[in-house]
N, C-alpha and C positions, 0 to 999 in steps of 0.2 A: 187314533189315526193315524195313521202315518205318508209320507208327504214322498213321493218317486218322485224322482230329477236327471234325465235323461241328457245330460253332459254335452254328450255328441254336439246332439242339435239345439241345448240353452241357449238363448240370448240372438238364431241365424233364421225364424222364420220360415222354415223348412220342411216343417211337419214334424208329426209326432211320432218316435221314434218306440214303439214299448207293443207285448205282445199279449195274445189270451194269456197262455203261459205262463209267462210275468206276474197277471194281473191274476188270476190264480191263482198263485205262488205263494205273494206280497196279501191278496186276500189271506190267510191260512193267520198272520203273520196279526192285520189290527181288523179292525171290524169297517173303516172310514183310510178309502185309498186315495189318495188325491194325486195328480200327475204333472211334470212343469218341465220342457221343454221343444223348444220349434214351434206352438203354436202357436197360429198368425189368420186365419180364416176360423169363420166360423164352419168350415166342412167338418175340422178339424176339433171342432169338442163335438160336434154331433159321434165320430168316429169312434174318435176315446167312453162318452155314453154309451157308445154300442156294442163296447166290449165293456164294459159293465163298472165301471171307475165310480168311487160318490164325488172327483172336481177335479178343476181343472184350472192350472192358475197360469194366466192370460198377457201376463208383464209385457212378451215385446209388441202380443196387438196391442195391448194399449197404447200401450208405446209409439207405435207406427199409423196403427186405423185407427185406432178404438171399441169398444164393444160395439156391433149393429146387430145384432142373430136376434131371431125373430122367429116362433114357431107358430 
């Protein structure tokens, strides 16, 4: 498992900062890739899922809004 933290947006809730190219590169280093940084909405989580990430750390989102994402 590899955790990628976008420190430029960590704790800001401004949205994720990662590209498909980075996800593909990380996928070559680990079977499971988790993202952290800037996540504050359910839409952010969906965007990260669509990039192919296996999980998301939602610390800021929990602190400010709580998690209430249902599909």
